[in-house]
A tleap script that builds the chain and sets N, CA, C and O, in Angstrom:
source leaprc.protein.ff14SB
mol = sequence {
  NMET MET GLN GLY LYS MET ALA VAL VAL GLY
  SER ALA GLU THR ILE THR VAL PHE GLN ALA
  ALA GLY VAL GLU ALA PHE PRO VAL THR ASP
  GLU LYS SER ALA ARG GLU THR LEU ARG ARG
  VAL ALA HIE ASP PHE PRO VAL VAL PHE LEU
  SER GLU GLU TYR ALA GLY PRO LEU LYS ASP
  LEU LEU ARG ARG PHE ASP GLU GLU ALA TYR
  PRO VAL VAL LEU PRO ILE PRO THR GLY LYS
  ALA ALA GLY TYR GLY GLU GLU PHE LEU ARG
  ASP THR MET GLU ARG ALA LEU GLY VAL ASP
  ILE LEU PHE ARG CLYS
}
set mol.1.N position { 120.703 105.538 115.156 }
set mol.1.CA position { 120.332 104.434 114.300 }
set mol.1.C position { 121.516 103.532 113.978 }
set mol.1.O position { 122.629 104.025 113.791 }
set mol.2.N position { 121.311 102.298 113.912 }
set mol.2.CA position { 122.403 101.337 113.673 }
set mol.2.C position { 122.666 101.269 112.167 }
set mol.2.O position { 121.782 100.904 111.392 }
set mol.3.N position { 123.888 101.623 111.760 }
set mol.3.CA position { 124.255 101.600 110.404 }
set mol.3.C position { 124.320 100.162 109.838 }
set mol.3.O position { 124.912 99.265 110.437 }
set mol.4.N position { 123.681 99.978 108.648 }
set mol.4.CA position { 123.792 98.678 107.985 }
set mol.4.C position { 123.012 97.500 108.591 }
set mol.4.O position { 123.125 96.375 108.105 }
set mol.5.N position { 122.260 97.738 109.597 }
set mol.5.CA position { 121.555 96.674 110.234 }
set mol.5.C position { 120.202 96.528 109.568 }
set mol.5.O position { 119.603 97.508 109.125 }
set mol.6.N position { 119.729 95.300 109.504 }
set mol.6.CA position { 118.414 94.998 108.917 }
set mol.6.C position { 117.596 94.115 109.860 }
set mol.6.O position { 118.131 93.277 110.585 }
set mol.7.N position { 116.290 94.332 109.822 }
set mol.7.CA position { 115.394 93.541 110.640 }
set mol.7.C position { 114.289 92.961 109.757 }
set mol.7.O position { 114.007 93.485 108.680 }
set mol.8.N position { 113.676 91.890 110.214 }
set mol.8.CA position { 112.515 91.337 109.562 }
set mol.8.C position { 111.443 91.120 110.590 }
set mol.8.O position { 111.709 90.593 111.670 }
set mol.9.N position { 110.232 91.520 110.271 }
set mol.9.CA position { 109.069 91.401 111.157 }
set mol.9.C position { 108.003 90.540 110.412 }
set mol.9.O position { 107.584 90.869 109.302 }
set mol.10.N position { 107.591 89.446 111.058 }
set mol.10.CA position { 106.627 88.623 110.375 }
set mol.10.C position { 106.409 87.339 111.113 }
set mol.10.O position { 106.891 87.127 112.226 }
set mol.11.N position { 105.641 86.466 110.431 }
set mol.11.CA position { 105.320 85.178 111.069 }
set mol.11.C position { 106.565 84.335 111.161 }
set mol.11.O position { 107.497 84.525 110.380 }
set mol.12.N position { 106.604 83.403 112.101 }
set mol.12.CA position { 107.787 82.592 112.338 }
set mol.12.C position { 108.294 81.878 111.061 }
set mol.12.O position { 109.497 81.818 110.810 }
set mol.13.N position { 107.358 81.346 110.270 }
set mol.13.CA position { 107.782 80.621 109.041 }
set mol.13.C position { 108.340 81.574 107.987 }
set mol.13.O position { 109.170 81.160 107.177 }
set mol.14.N position { 107.916 82.826 107.972 }
set mol.14.CA position { 108.377 83.797 106.999 }
set mol.14.C position { 109.765 84.307 107.325 }
set mol.14.O position { 110.574 84.538 106.427 }
set mol.15.N position { 110.039 84.479 108.581 }
set mol.15.CA position { 111.298 85.164 108.980 }
set mol.15.C position { 112.483 84.208 109.041 }
set mol.15.O position { 113.627 84.663 109.067 }
set mol.16.N position { 112.247 82.903 109.065 }
set mol.16.CA position { 113.306 81.954 109.208 }
set mol.16.C position { 114.435 82.096 108.217 }
set mol.16.O position { 115.609 82.068 108.588 }
set mol.17.N position { 114.089 82.246 106.982 }
set mol.17.CA position { 115.163 82.333 105.943 }
set mol.17.C position { 115.976 83.609 106.127 }
set mol.17.O position { 117.186 83.604 105.903 }
set mol.18.N position { 115.334 84.696 106.529 }
set mol.18.CA position { 116.049 85.966 106.799 }
set mol.18.C position { 116.975 85.794 107.996 }
set mol.18.O position { 118.109 86.274 107.990 }
set mol.19.N position { 116.496 85.122 108.995 }
set mol.19.CA position { 117.317 84.858 110.182 }
set mol.19.C position { 118.566 84.051 109.852 }
set mol.19.O position { 119.643 84.297 110.395 }
set mol.20.N position { 118.410 83.118 108.984 }
set mol.20.CA position { 119.534 82.261 108.541 }
set mol.20.C position { 120.574 83.138 107.766 }
set mol.20.O position { 121.750 82.781 107.692 }
set mol.21.N position { 120.138 84.246 107.212 }
set mol.21.CA position { 121.038 85.110 106.433 }
set mol.21.C position { 121.624 86.234 107.320 }
set mol.21.O position { 122.346 87.115 106.852 }
set mol.22.N position { 121.282 86.161 108.598 }
set mol.22.CA position { 121.924 87.108 109.536 }
set mol.22.C position { 121.076 88.353 109.830 }
set mol.22.O position { 121.520 89.261 110.533 }
set mol.23.N position { 119.867 88.386 109.293 }
set mol.23.CA position { 118.948 89.521 109.546 }
set mol.23.C position { 118.319 89.296 110.905 }
set mol.23.O position { 117.899 88.182 111.215 }
set mol.24.N position { 118.248 90.328 111.713 }
set mol.24.CA position { 117.615 90.222 113.048 }
set mol.24.C position { 116.127 90.026 112.903 }
set mol.24.O position { 115.451 90.837 112.271 }
set mol.25.N position { 115.607 88.959 113.480 }
set mol.25.CA position { 114.200 88.587 113.266 }
set mol.25.C position { 113.332 88.876 114.443 }
set mol.25.O position { 113.742 88.692 115.589 }
set mol.26.N position { 112.107 89.338 114.172 }
set mol.26.CA position { 111.128 89.652 115.177 }
set mol.26.C position { 109.840 88.955 114.835 }
set mol.26.O position { 109.084 89.473 114.012 }
set mol.27.N position { 109.536 87.792 115.425 }
set mol.27.CA position { 108.315 87.081 115.103 }
set mol.27.C position { 107.092 87.779 115.672 }
set mol.27.O position { 107.129 88.303 116.785 }
set mol.28.N position { 106.012 87.787 114.909 }
set mol.28.CA position { 104.742 88.342 115.408 }
set mol.28.C position { 103.649 87.360 115.004 }
set mol.28.O position { 103.832 86.519 114.125 }
set mol.29.N position { 102.513 87.493 115.670 }
set mol.29.CA position { 101.432 86.558 115.443 }
set mol.29.C position { 100.122 87.196 114.955 }
set mol.29.O position { 99.214 86.499 114.502 }
set mol.30.N position { 100.039 88.501 115.051 }
set mol.30.CA position { 98.818 89.166 114.641 }
set mol.30.C position { 99.165 90.638 114.290 }
set mol.30.O position { 100.294 91.096 114.470 }
set mol.31.N position { 98.146 91.343 113.784 }
set mol.31.CA position { 98.351 92.709 113.334 }
set mol.31.C position { 98.815 93.634 114.481 }
set mol.31.O position { 99.688 94.479 114.286 }
set mol.32.N position { 98.225 93.463 115.668 }
set mol.32.CA position { 98.591 94.332 116.821 }
set mol.32.C position { 100.032 94.150 117.167 }
set mol.32.O position { 100.732 95.140 117.379 }
set mol.33.N position { 100.523 92.914 117.237 }
set mol.33.CA position { 101.938 92.672 117.610 }
set mol.33.C position { 102.861 93.150 116.489 }
set mol.33.O position { 103.977 93.605 116.742 }
set mol.34.N position { 102.387 93.041 115.261 }
set mol.34.CA position { 103.187 93.530 114.104 }
set mol.34.C position { 103.349 95.002 114.194 }
set mol.34.O position { 104.453 95.509 113.998 }
set mol.35.N position { 102.283 95.726 114.486 }
set mol.35.CA position { 102.303 97.190 114.610 }
set mol.35.C position { 103.256 97.642 115.695 }
set mol.35.O position { 104.080 98.533 115.490 }
set mol.36.N position { 103.128 96.995 116.886 }
set mol.36.CA position { 103.975 97.378 118.047 }
set mol.36.C position { 105.427 97.031 117.723 }
set mol.36.O position { 106.308 97.850 117.986 }
set mol.37.N position { 105.706 95.898 117.185 }
set mol.37.CA position { 107.102 95.523 116.874 }
set mol.37.C position { 107.710 96.415 115.793 }
set mol.37.O position { 108.870 96.815 115.899 }
set mol.38.N position { 106.945 96.724 114.768 }
set mol.38.CA position { 107.441 97.594 113.724 }
set mol.38.C position { 107.768 98.976 114.292 }
set mol.38.O position { 108.811 99.541 113.964 }
set mol.39.N position { 106.914 99.514 115.118 }
set mol.39.CA position { 107.253 100.830 115.700 }
set mol.39.C position { 108.502 100.795 116.548 }
set mol.39.O position { 109.282 101.748 116.546 }
set mol.40.N position { 108.708 99.691 117.286 }
set mol.40.CA position { 109.904 99.534 118.125 }
set mol.40.C position { 111.158 99.399 117.293 }
set mol.40.O position { 112.146 100.081 117.565 }
set mol.41.N position { 111.152 98.546 116.295 }
set mol.41.CA position { 112.401 98.250 115.535 }
set mol.41.C position { 112.730 99.401 114.587 }
set mol.41.O position { 113.882 99.557 114.182 }
set mol.42.N position { 111.700 100.231 114.221 }
set mol.42.CA position { 111.955 101.340 113.276 }
set mol.42.C position { 112.998 102.329 113.807 }
set mol.42.O position { 113.673 103.007 113.032 }
set mol.43.N position { 113.116 102.398 115.074 }
set mol.43.CA position { 114.076 103.322 115.696 }
set mol.43.C position { 115.555 102.844 115.563 }
set mol.43.O position { 116.487 103.648 115.566 }
set mol.44.N position { 115.717 101.550 115.452 }
set mol.44.CA position { 117.067 100.957 115.512 }
set mol.44.C position { 117.558 100.356 114.223 }
set mol.44.O position { 118.732 99.996 114.135 }
set mol.45.N position { 116.710 100.230 113.210 }
set mol.45.CA position { 117.111 99.560 111.967 }
set mol.45.C position { 116.774 100.432 110.768 }
set mol.45.O position { 115.628 100.853 110.612 }
set mol.46.N position { 117.761 100.709 109.916 }
set mol.46.CA position { 117.442 101.519 108.706 }
set mol.46.C position { 116.648 100.785 107.664 }
set mol.46.O position { 115.973 101.414 106.849 }
set mol.47.N position { 116.709 99.441 107.663 }
set mol.47.CA position { 115.952 98.625 106.706 }
set mol.47.C position { 115.192 97.581 107.464 }
set mol.47.O position { 115.765 96.816 108.240 }
set mol.48.N position { 113.857 97.546 107.235 }
set mol.48.CA position { 113.025 96.560 107.896 }
set mol.48.C position { 112.185 95.857 106.840 }
set mol.48.O position { 111.469 96.506 106.078 }
set mol.49.N position { 112.269 94.545 106.795 }
set mol.49.CA position { 111.419 93.751 105.935 }
set mol.49.C position { 110.177 93.407 106.747 }
set mol.49.O position { 110.283 93.116 107.939 }
set mol.50.N position { 108.982 93.436 106.112 }
set mol.50.CA position { 107.724 93.146 106.758 }
set mol.50.C position { 106.933 92.179 105.971 }
set mol.50.O position { 106.728 92.371 104.772 }
set mol.51.N position { 106.467 91.115 106.621 }
set mol.51.CA position { 105.654 90.106 105.931 }
set mol.51.C position { 104.469 90.822 105.261 }
set mol.51.O position { 103.838 91.693 105.860 }
set mol.52.N position { 104.187 90.447 104.037 }
set mol.52.CA position { 103.172 91.060 103.245 }
set mol.52.C position { 101.781 91.021 103.893 }
set mol.52.O position { 100.972 91.932 103.714 }
set mol.53.N position { 101.514 89.911 104.673 }
set mol.53.CA position { 100.170 89.817 105.262 }
set mol.53.C position { 99.931 90.900 106.347 }
set mol.53.O position { 98.787 91.206 106.686 }
set mol.54.N position { 101.016 91.461 106.873 }
set mol.54.CA position { 100.898 92.573 107.855 }
set mol.54.C position { 101.027 93.946 107.192 }
set mol.54.O position { 100.550 94.940 107.739 }
set mol.55.N position { 101.668 94.012 106.014 }
set mol.55.CA position { 101.905 95.270 105.394 }
set mol.55.C position { 100.571 95.941 104.961 }
set mol.55.O position { 100.403 97.152 105.105 }
set mol.56.N position { 99.662 95.152 104.448 }
set mol.56.CA position { 98.354 95.702 104.023 }
set mol.56.C position { 97.630 96.343 105.188 }
set mol.56.O position { 97.250 97.510 105.087 }
set mol.57.N position { 97.424 95.646 106.276 }
set mol.57.CA position { 96.698 96.225 107.422 }
set mol.57.C position { 97.426 97.390 108.082 }
set mol.57.O position { 96.806 98.181 108.793 }
set mol.58.N position { 98.734 97.507 107.857 }
set mol.58.CA position { 99.509 98.544 108.503 }
set mol.58.C position { 99.844 99.724 107.556 }
set mol.58.O position { 100.776 100.495 107.788 }
set mol.59.N position { 99.034 99.822 106.478 }
set mol.59.CA position { 99.276 100.887 105.480 }
set mol.59.C position { 99.435 102.272 106.082 }
set mol.59.O position { 100.286 103.051 105.653 }
set mol.60.N position { 98.596 102.580 107.100 }
set mol.60.CA position { 98.677 103.914 107.711 }
set mol.60.C position { 100.027 104.162 108.322 }
set mol.60.O position { 100.582 105.249 108.164 }
set mol.61.N position { 100.577 103.180 109.020 }
set mol.61.CA position { 101.893 103.327 109.633 }
set mol.61.C position { 102.995 103.356 108.586 }
set mol.61.O position { 103.962 104.106 108.721 }
set mol.62.N position { 102.857 102.549 107.549 }
set mol.62.CA position { 103.843 102.551 106.476 }
set mol.62.C position { 103.926 103.896 105.741 }
set mol.62.O position { 104.999 104.306 105.298 }
set mol.63.N position { 102.775 104.576 105.621 }
set mol.63.CA position { 102.756 105.871 104.957 }
set mol.63.C position { 103.519 106.892 105.760 }
set mol.63.O position { 104.160 107.780 105.197 }
set mol.64.N position { 103.456 106.769 107.112 }
set mol.64.CA position { 104.205 107.729 107.950 }
set mol.64.C position { 105.699 107.490 107.802 }
set mol.64.O position { 106.481 108.441 107.769 }
set mol.65.N position { 106.103 106.218 107.713 }
set mol.65.CA position { 107.509 105.915 107.498 }
set mol.65.C position { 107.982 106.380 106.154 }
set mol.65.O position { 109.153 106.726 105.999 }
set mol.66.N position { 107.108 106.400 105.178 }
set mol.66.CA position { 107.386 106.842 103.809 }
set mol.66.C position { 107.817 108.328 103.765 }
set mol.66.O position { 108.497 108.760 102.835 }
set mol.67.N position { 107.421 109.062 104.750 }
set mol.67.CA position { 107.726 110.510 104.772 }
set mol.67.C position { 109.128 110.809 105.257 }
set mol.67.O position { 109.581 111.950 105.161 }
set mol.68.N position { 109.830 109.804 105.779 }
set mol.68.CA position { 111.161 109.976 106.284 }
set mol.68.C position { 112.154 109.149 105.452 }
set mol.68.O position { 111.742 108.250 104.719 }
set mol.69.N position { 113.411 109.436 105.556 }
set mol.69.CA position { 114.429 108.637 104.835 }
set mol.69.C position { 114.558 107.281 105.444 }
set mol.69.O position { 114.728 106.297 104.724 }
set mol.70.N position { 114.486 107.192 106.718 }
set mol.70.CA position { 114.617 105.886 107.432 }
set mol.70.C position { 113.519 105.712 108.460 }
set mol.70.O position { 113.087 106.684 109.079 }
set mol.71.N position { 113.075 104.519 108.643 }
set mol.71.CA position { 113.530 103.291 108.078 }
set mol.71.C position { 112.876 103.056 106.693 }
set mol.71.O position { 111.804 103.590 106.407 }
set mol.72.N position { 113.522 102.272 105.871 }
set mol.72.CA position { 112.921 101.801 104.666 }
set mol.72.C position { 112.233 100.504 104.989 }
set mol.72.O position { 112.883 99.525 105.356 }
set mol.73.N position { 110.923 100.484 104.859 }
set mol.73.CA position { 110.153 99.270 105.170 }
set mol.73.C position { 109.733 98.615 103.886 }
set mol.73.O position { 109.001 99.196 103.084 }
set mol.74.N position { 110.202 97.390 103.690 }
set mol.74.CA position { 109.929 96.637 102.459 }
set mol.74.C position { 109.038 95.459 102.709 }
set mol.74.O position { 109.428 94.557 103.450 }
set mol.75.N position { 107.853 95.416 102.127 }
set mol.75.CA position { 107.013 94.233 102.241 }
set mol.75.C position { 107.586 93.068 101.510 }
set mol.75.O position { 108.083 93.223 100.395 }
set mol.76.N position { 107.533 91.872 102.115 }
set mol.76.CA position { 108.039 90.634 101.454 }
set mol.76.C position { 106.868 89.746 101.165 }
set mol.76.O position { 106.008 89.563 102.027 }
set mol.77.N position { 106.802 89.178 99.960 }
set mol.77.CA position { 105.698 88.301 99.599 }
set mol.77.C position { 105.730 87.043 100.452 }
set mol.77.O position { 106.793 86.492 100.737 }
set mol.78.N position { 104.527 86.594 100.860 }
set mol.78.CA position { 104.434 85.386 101.671 }
set mol.78.C position { 103.413 84.386 101.137 }
set mol.78.O position { 103.322 83.258 101.620 }
set mol.79.N position { 102.661 84.805 100.154 }
set mol.79.CA position { 101.593 83.964 99.619 }
set mol.79.C position { 100.355 84.014 100.452 }
set mol.79.O position { 99.369 83.352 100.129 }
set mol.80.N position { 100.369 84.810 101.562 }
set mol.80.CA position { 99.218 84.881 102.466 }
set mol.80.C position { 98.434 86.162 102.267 }
set mol.80.O position { 97.426 86.367 102.943 }
set mol.81.N position { 98.865 87.039 101.353 }
set mol.81.CA position { 98.174 88.317 101.146 }
set mol.81.C position { 97.881 88.445 99.648 }
set mol.81.O position { 98.501 87.780 98.818 }
set mol.82.N position { 96.960 89.281 99.339 }
set mol.82.CA position { 96.504 89.468 97.978 }
set mol.82.C position { 97.325 90.538 97.221 }
set mol.82.O position { 96.778 91.565 96.817 }
set mol.83.N position { 98.592 90.305 97.036 }
set mol.83.CA position { 99.399 91.149 96.167 }
set mol.83.C position { 99.827 92.509 96.738 }
set mol.83.O position { 100.131 93.418 95.966 }
set mol.84.N position { 99.859 92.666 98.014 }
set mol.84.CA position { 100.248 93.955 98.590 }
set mol.84.C position { 101.676 94.330 98.151 }
set mol.84.O position { 101.952 95.470 97.777 }
set mol.85.N position { 102.542 93.362 98.207 }
set mol.85.CA position { 103.977 93.637 97.892 }
set mol.85.C position { 104.105 94.096 96.422 }
set mol.85.O position { 104.887 95.005 96.145 }
set mol.86.N position { 103.397 93.524 95.521 }
set mol.86.CA position { 103.430 93.929 94.147 }
set mol.86.C position { 102.861 95.322 93.984 }
set mol.86.O position { 103.431 96.151 93.274 }
set mol.87.N position { 101.742 95.585 94.637 }
set mol.87.CA position { 101.130 96.922 94.591 }
set mol.87.C position { 102.081 97.993 95.161 }
set mol.87.O position { 102.244 99.065 94.578 }
set mol.88.N position { 102.681 97.693 96.268 }
set mol.88.CA position { 103.628 98.596 96.891 }
set mol.88.C position { 104.788 98.908 95.943 }
set mol.88.O position { 105.132 100.078 95.773 }
set mol.89.N position { 105.387 97.918 95.335 }
set mol.89.CA position { 106.507 98.095 94.440 }
set mol.89.C position { 106.074 98.952 93.213 }
set mol.89.O position { 106.769 99.887 92.814 }
set mol.90.N position { 104.926 98.604 92.649 }
set mol.90.CA position { 104.432 99.361 91.499 }
set mol.90.C position { 104.185 100.860 91.883 }
set mol.90.O position { 104.581 101.757 91.138 }
set mol.91.N position { 103.555 101.109 93.001 }
set mol.91.CA position { 103.267 102.468 93.423 }
set mol.91.C position { 104.566 103.226 93.670 }
set mol.91.O position { 104.706 104.374 93.251 }
set mol.92.N position { 105.510 102.587 94.346 }
set mol.92.CA position { 106.786 103.236 94.631 }
set mol.92.C position { 107.551 103.610 93.357 }
set mol.92.O position { 108.046 104.729 93.220 }
set mol.93.N position { 107.637 102.643 92.423 }
set mol.93.CA position { 108.315 102.928 91.193 }
set mol.93.C position { 107.589 103.991 90.384 }
set mol.93.O position { 108.233 104.834 89.760 }
set mol.94.N position { 106.313 103.969 90.382 }
set mol.94.CA position { 105.555 104.963 89.613 }
set mol.94.C position { 105.763 106.364 90.184 }
set mol.94.O position { 105.894 107.340 89.446 }
set mol.95.N position { 105.792 106.439 91.536 }
set mol.95.CA position { 106.069 107.753 92.184 }
set mol.95.C position { 107.458 108.248 91.849 }
set mol.95.O position { 107.656 109.435 91.587 }
set mol.96.N position { 108.430 107.333 91.856 }
set mol.96.CA position { 109.809 107.734 91.649 }
set mol.96.C position { 110.072 108.094 90.169 }
set mol.96.O position { 110.798 109.047 89.886 }
set mol.97.N position { 109.489 107.343 89.246 }
set mol.97.CA position { 109.779 107.569 87.841 }
set mol.97.C position { 108.688 108.232 87.053 }
set mol.97.O position { 108.920 108.700 85.938 }
set mol.98.N position { 107.510 108.281 87.610 }
set mol.98.CA position { 106.391 108.907 86.894 }
set mol.98.C position { 105.617 107.985 85.942 }
set mol.98.O position { 104.571 108.358 85.410 }
set mol.99.N position { 106.147 106.792 85.741 }
set mol.99.CA position { 105.477 105.818 84.895 }
set mol.99.C position { 105.542 104.410 85.494 }
set mol.99.O position { 106.421 104.127 86.307 }
set mol.100.N position { 104.660 103.563 85.116 }
set mol.100.CA position { 104.651 102.182 85.592 }
set mol.100.C position { 105.461 101.321 84.605 }
set mol.100.O position { 104.944 100.818 83.608 }
set mol.101.N position { 106.741 101.179 84.930 }
set mol.101.CA position { 107.630 100.414 83.998 }
set mol.101.C position { 107.669 98.910 84.344 }
set mol.101.O position { 108.122 98.100 83.535 }
set mol.102.N position { 107.218 98.560 85.483 }
set mol.102.CA position { 107.356 97.167 85.944 }
set mol.102.C position { 106.205 96.263 85.537 }
set mol.102.O position { 106.425 95.109 85.171 }
set mol.103.N position { 105.002 96.763 85.595 }
set mol.103.CA position { 103.875 95.892 85.455 }
set mol.103.C position { 102.874 96.333 84.348 }
set mol.103.O position { 101.658 96.173 84.455 }
set mol.104.N position { 103.475 96.891 83.296 }
set mol.104.CA position { 102.648 97.391 82.184 }
set mol.104.C position { 101.813 96.251 81.619 }
set mol.104.O position { 102.302 95.163 81.313 }
set mol.105.N position { 100.501 96.567 81.495 }
set mol.105.CA position { 99.552 95.567 80.972 }
set mol.105.C position { 98.876 96.074 79.760 }
set mol.105.O position { 98.044 95.376 79.180 }
savepdb mol mol.pdb
quit
């Protein structure tokens, strides 16, 4: 695994800003290409950002990654999905801390 390397998987308009920051970008156009690309880059990158609109449909794959230390797959908000990134963050924090400290209502 490449130490300190990060990748971003998502639509072309989403990954542009990450690419400008030096993150290796992998554009995808649909759920199938997102799944294939994520599987491929997971072997080479310890941190992978994933467009939120693909994170929801790929929950099954993300759960498998959750069982290992690497890669860490982080959904990024894009405005194209119904809050998956927020839900993911809340669930992760709740599992780690035992309470929902971020989104208490």
